[in-house]
VMD Tcl script that draws the C-alpha trace (Angstrom):
set ca {
  {-16.04 52.37 -21.50}
  {-16.15 52.20 -25.21}
  {-18.59 50.24 -27.31}
  {-22.31 50.66 -27.73}
  {-23.42 47.01 -28.23}
  {-25.97 46.11 -25.72}
  {-27.23 42.60 -25.05}
  {-30.71 42.04 -23.73}
  {-30.88 38.53 -22.28}
  {-33.94 36.53 -23.55}
  {-36.56 35.34 -21.09}
  {-35.32 31.77 -21.73}
  {-31.77 31.02 -22.91}
  {-31.11 28.85 -25.92}
  {-27.99 27.35 -27.22}
  {-26.32 28.97 -30.23}
  {-23.89 26.26 -31.25}
  {-22.19 28.69 -33.68}
  {-21.36 31.45 -31.12}
  {-18.30 31.27 -29.06}
  {-15.18 31.36 -31.35}
  {-12.41 28.90 -31.85}
  {-13.34 26.40 -29.09}
  {-17.05 26.64 -29.41}
  {-17.51 23.15 -30.92}
  {-16.28 21.46 -27.75}
  {-18.68 23.38 -25.41}
  {-22.24 22.45 -24.92}
  {-25.01 22.75 -22.13}
  {-25.25 19.01 -21.47}
  {-22.95 16.29 -20.30}
  {-22.47 12.62 -21.25}
  {-20.84 10.86 -24.21}
  {-21.35 11.86 -27.82}
  {-19.85 8.61 -29.24}
  {-18.55 5.23 -28.28}
  {-14.90 4.46 -28.01}
  {-12.67 2.60 -25.66}
  {-9.70 4.19 -23.92}
  {-6.30 2.68 -24.78}
  {-4.34 1.01 -22.02}
  {-0.61 0.85 -21.64}
  {1.78 -1.20 -19.61}
  {1.96 0.77 -16.39}
  {-0.48 0.85 -13.45}
  {-1.05 4.60 -13.88}
  {-2.91 5.57 -17.06}
  {-3.20 9.18 -17.76}
  {-5.55 10.62 -20.38}
  {-4.65 14.21 -21.03}
  {-3.36 16.94 -23.23}
  {-0.54 19.35 -22.52}
  {-2.64 22.31 -21.46}
  {-1.76 23.90 -18.09}
  {-4.05 21.53 -16.32}
  {-2.52 18.60 -18.10}
  {0.92 19.76 -17.31}
  {0.26 19.90 -13.52}
  {0.03 16.05 -13.47}
  {2.87 15.10 -15.92}
  {5.25 17.49 -14.00}
  {4.43 15.73 -10.75}
  {4.84 12.26 -12.25}
  {8.24 13.28 -13.72}
  {9.27 14.72 -10.39}
  {8.34 11.49 -8.62}
  {10.25 9.42 -11.17}
  {13.24 11.75 -10.60}
  {13.04 10.95 -6.88}
  {13.33 7.25 -7.72}
  {9.67 6.42 -7.18}
  {9.35 3.55 -9.53}
  {5.71 3.08 -8.98}
  {5.14 6.43 -10.63}
  {5.86 5.13 -14.13}
  {2.95 6.07 -16.41}
  {1.41 5.94 -19.73}
  {0.22 9.35 -21.06}
  {-2.41 8.99 -23.72}
  {-3.31 11.97 -25.83}
  {-6.89 13.24 -25.70}
  {-7.47 15.67 -28.56}
  {-9.95 17.95 -26.92}
  {-10.42 19.95 -30.18}
  {-11.65 16.80 -31.70}
  {-13.97 15.70 -28.80}
  {-12.00 12.77 -27.54}
  {-13.23 13.75 -24.10}
  {-16.73 12.84 -24.99}
  {-16.12 9.30 -25.77}
  {-17.86 6.67 -23.63}
  {-14.46 5.54 -22.30}
  {-13.44 8.90 -21.28}
  {-16.65 9.87 -19.62}
  {-16.46 6.57 -17.63}
  {-13.19 7.94 -16.09}
  {-14.35 11.53 -15.85}
  {-18.09 12.29 -16.09}
  {-17.16 15.93 -16.39}
  {-15.41 15.39 -19.73}
  {-12.37 17.46 -18.94}
  {-8.65 16.63 -19.04}
  {-6.65 15.34 -17.17}
  {-8.13 11.98 -16.09}
  {-6.23 9.28 -14.30}
  {-6.99 5.64 -13.94}
  {-4.93 3.75 -11.23}
  {-5.24 0.15 -12.35}
  {-3.44 -0.96 -9.25}
  {-6.32 0.17 -7.11}
  {-9.04 0.28 -9.72}
  {-9.75 4.01 -8.79}
  {-10.56 6.74 -11.34}
  {-9.34 10.24 -10.42}
  {-10.48 13.40 -12.15}
  {-9.90 17.14 -11.54}
  {-6.22 18.09 -11.71}
  {-5.98 19.16 -8.19}
  {-7.55 15.96 -6.96}
  {-4.98 13.99 -9.08}
  {-2.07 15.86 -7.52}
  {-3.28 15.28 -4.03}
  {-3.93 11.51 -4.74}
  {-0.45 10.95 -6.18}
  {1.33 12.97 -3.53}
  {-0.52 10.95 -0.74}
  {-0.12 7.62 -2.65}
  {3.70 7.94 -3.04}
  {4.46 10.24 0.13}
  {6.18 13.00 -1.72}
  {5.66 16.80 -2.40}
  {3.12 17.18 0.46}
  {4.45 17.97 3.96}
  {3.44 15.57 6.60}
  {3.50 18.25 9.34}
  {-0.09 19.37 9.76}
  {0.62 23.13 9.73}
  {2.86 22.95 6.68}
  {0.46 20.58 4.97}
  {-2.38 22.96 5.62}
  {-0.52 25.91 4.05}
  {0.35 23.97 0.96}
  {-3.31 22.91 0.49}
  {-4.31 26.47 1.00}
  {-2.32 27.34 -2.15}
  {-3.46 24.25 -4.07}
  {-7.03 25.11 -3.68}
  {-6.19 28.84 -4.18}
  {-5.05 27.81 -7.61}
  {-7.99 25.56 -8.41}
  {-10.27 28.48 -7.67}
  {-8.21 31.22 -9.30}
  {-7.02 29.79 -12.63}
  {-10.38 29.75 -14.28}
  {-10.37 33.59 -14.03}
  {-7.04 33.47 -16.00}
  {-7.86 30.97 -18.55}
  {-11.58 30.89 -19.23}
  {-11.89 34.58 -18.19}
  {-8.87 36.70 -19.24}
  {-7.47 34.26 -21.78}
  {-10.78 33.72 -23.49}
  {-11.82 37.37 -23.91}
  {-8.23 38.69 -24.54}
  {-7.00 35.94 -27.06}
  {-9.81 33.68 -28.28}
  {-13.24 35.34 -28.13}
  {-14.58 35.94 -31.69}
  {-15.11 39.69 -30.70}
  {-13.13 41.81 -28.24}
  {-15.02 43.94 -25.84}
  {-13.48 46.47 -23.29}
  {-15.61 45.43 -20.31}
  {-14.77 41.70 -19.93}
  {-11.07 42.27 -20.93}
  {-10.74 45.01 -18.22}
  {-12.72 42.90 -15.72}
  {-10.58 39.95 -15.96}
  {-7.23 41.83 -16.47}
  {-7.95 43.54 -13.10}
  {-8.46 40.12 -11.44}
  {-5.45 38.48 -13.07}
  {-3.22 41.31 -12.00}
  {-4.56 41.11 -8.47}
  {-3.82 37.29 -8.50}
  {-0.20 37.91 -9.73}
  {0.25 40.43 -6.86}
  {-1.07 37.83 -4.39}
  {1.63 35.44 -5.62}
  {4.25 38.02 -5.88}
  {3.71 39.11 -2.18}
  {3.79 35.46 -1.04}
  {6.93 34.69 -2.99}
  {8.71 37.69 -1.59}
  {8.57 35.88 1.79}
  {9.16 32.29 0.76}
  {11.05 30.54 -1.89}
  {7.92 28.45 -2.92}
  {4.25 28.75 -2.38}
  {3.33 27.83 1.13}
  {6.97 27.80 2.39}
  {10.51 26.91 1.58}
  {9.76 23.39 0.18}
  {8.76 22.58 -3.42}
  {5.37 20.99 -3.38}
  {2.32 20.12 -5.40}
  {1.16 23.76 -4.86}
  {4.04 25.00 -7.10}
  {3.36 22.25 -9.62}
  {-0.22 23.24 -9.81}
  {0.37 26.88 -10.16}
  {3.47 27.10 -12.47}
  {1.73 25.90 -15.61}
  {-0.69 28.74 -15.26}
  {1.03 31.62 -13.71}
  {4.63 30.60 -14.30}
  {3.95 30.33 -18.07}
  {2.07 33.57 -17.86}
  {4.91 35.56 -16.27}
  {7.45 33.93 -18.57}
  {5.61 35.34 -21.63}
  {4.39 31.88 -22.75}
  {0.60 32.43 -22.45}
  {-1.89 34.44 -24.62}
  {0.89 36.89 -25.94}
  {-0.03 39.13 -23.07}
  {3.28 39.77 -21.36}
  {3.52 43.42 -22.22}
  {-0.22 44.13 -21.79}
  {-0.08 42.69 -18.18}
  {3.41 44.07 -17.38}
  {4.46 40.73 -16.11}
  {8.00 41.89 -15.64}
  {6.93 44.00 -12.74}
  {6.19 40.94 -10.61}
  {9.85 40.18 -9.91}
  {9.38 37.50 -7.13}
  {6.90 35.68 -9.19}
  {9.30 35.79 -12.11}
  {12.16 34.49 -9.88}
  {10.00 31.60 -8.78}
  {8.84 30.80 -12.31}
  {12.51 30.74 -13.55}
  {13.57 28.47 -10.66}
  {10.85 25.95 -11.50}
  {11.40 26.00 -15.20}
  {15.07 25.10 -14.64}
  {14.11 21.74 -13.20}
  {14.72 18.92 -15.38}
  {11.51 17.02 -14.52}
  {9.52 20.22 -15.23}
  {11.36 20.40 -18.62}
  {10.02 16.85 -19.36}
  {6.59 17.14 -17.79}
  {5.66 20.32 -19.65}
  {5.93 18.88 -23.11}
  {4.03 15.63 -22.47}
  {0.84 15.36 -24.50}
  {1.70 18.66 -26.22}
  {0.83 19.02 -29.82}
  {1.70 22.51 -30.74}
  {4.68 24.93 -30.65}
  {8.11 24.09 -31.43}
  {8.55 20.41 -32.52}
  {11.34 19.99 -29.85}
  {8.71 20.80 -27.21}
  {6.16 18.15 -28.30}
  {5.82 14.66 -26.89}
  {2.37 13.58 -28.05}
  {2.35 10.44 -26.03}
  {4.51 9.13 -23.28}
  {4.85 5.44 -22.44}
  {8.43 5.15 -21.30}
  {11.21 7.36 -20.12}
  {13.14 6.61 -23.33}
  {10.40 8.51 -25.27}
  {11.98 11.74 -24.42}
  {15.20 10.63 -26.25}
  {13.55 9.67 -29.58}
  {13.84 11.61 -32.68}
  {11.25 14.24 -32.99}
  {9.46 12.61 -35.85}
  {8.97 9.44 -33.60}
  {7.54 11.47 -30.79}
  {4.46 12.20 -32.87}
  {1.33 10.19 -33.12}
  {-1.10 10.11 -36.00}
  {-3.68 12.97 -35.84}
}
mol new
graphics top color blue
foreach p $ca { graphics top sphere $p radius 0.5 }
foreach p [lrange $ca 0 end-1] q [lrange $ca 1 end] { graphics top cylinder $p $q radius 0.2 }
display resetview
């Protein structure tokens, strides 16, 4: 292992707000709001407060899939939460999600708040009766993979992605450590998908919608610029699954909602009606 820098932890840790790279200003060792602001409300019962990161994409993909199935109650307003600007620390957002992470959902029909992306997927699948098998054995298998994703993705994003792409300095040990784990995870998925068309079986479910924004984007070369480094093309069953899901029209719509970067044609800053996808690209944007 190269590198001679050694870190000796102090007896008592103190917060260095300047250390941590590009996203350091949104991380802090305490919770709660930093400023007062009321969340906007749209016209639909489902109010989503999010950004088009992988965790945000999970929910908008499910909502678009539900609408594609004719579930009219799944109409939603997707409000942009600019996490780089600290919108998630407003009093309004903290009221919906005390953990100050996107996505967060407010179901005005029931008065329930739902936070954590996996919990939102499960809530919506149960509310509308789609994309979660009713058979106990099949349901258990889908939930196995849903919870696998919730536990595994932090190693990809906060672990590998941070140290490989975003950390202010690159060190061999953390990159090697998280690369090993991410490749192990891709192998887990590849082996499962060699036996089944989708995660947990031959039916497309919330397990796939949860996993695709993370590992689908990764194997398609859309994450961290690490495709060659990770040899993603060697996971052929995972790649087949990723391509199949990307081809779905609802996925094409859901993946761009609340997205503010990349090609202009792949950005829809806010979504309040199905017709928003058909507007000119200039009209899709909201003031920054």
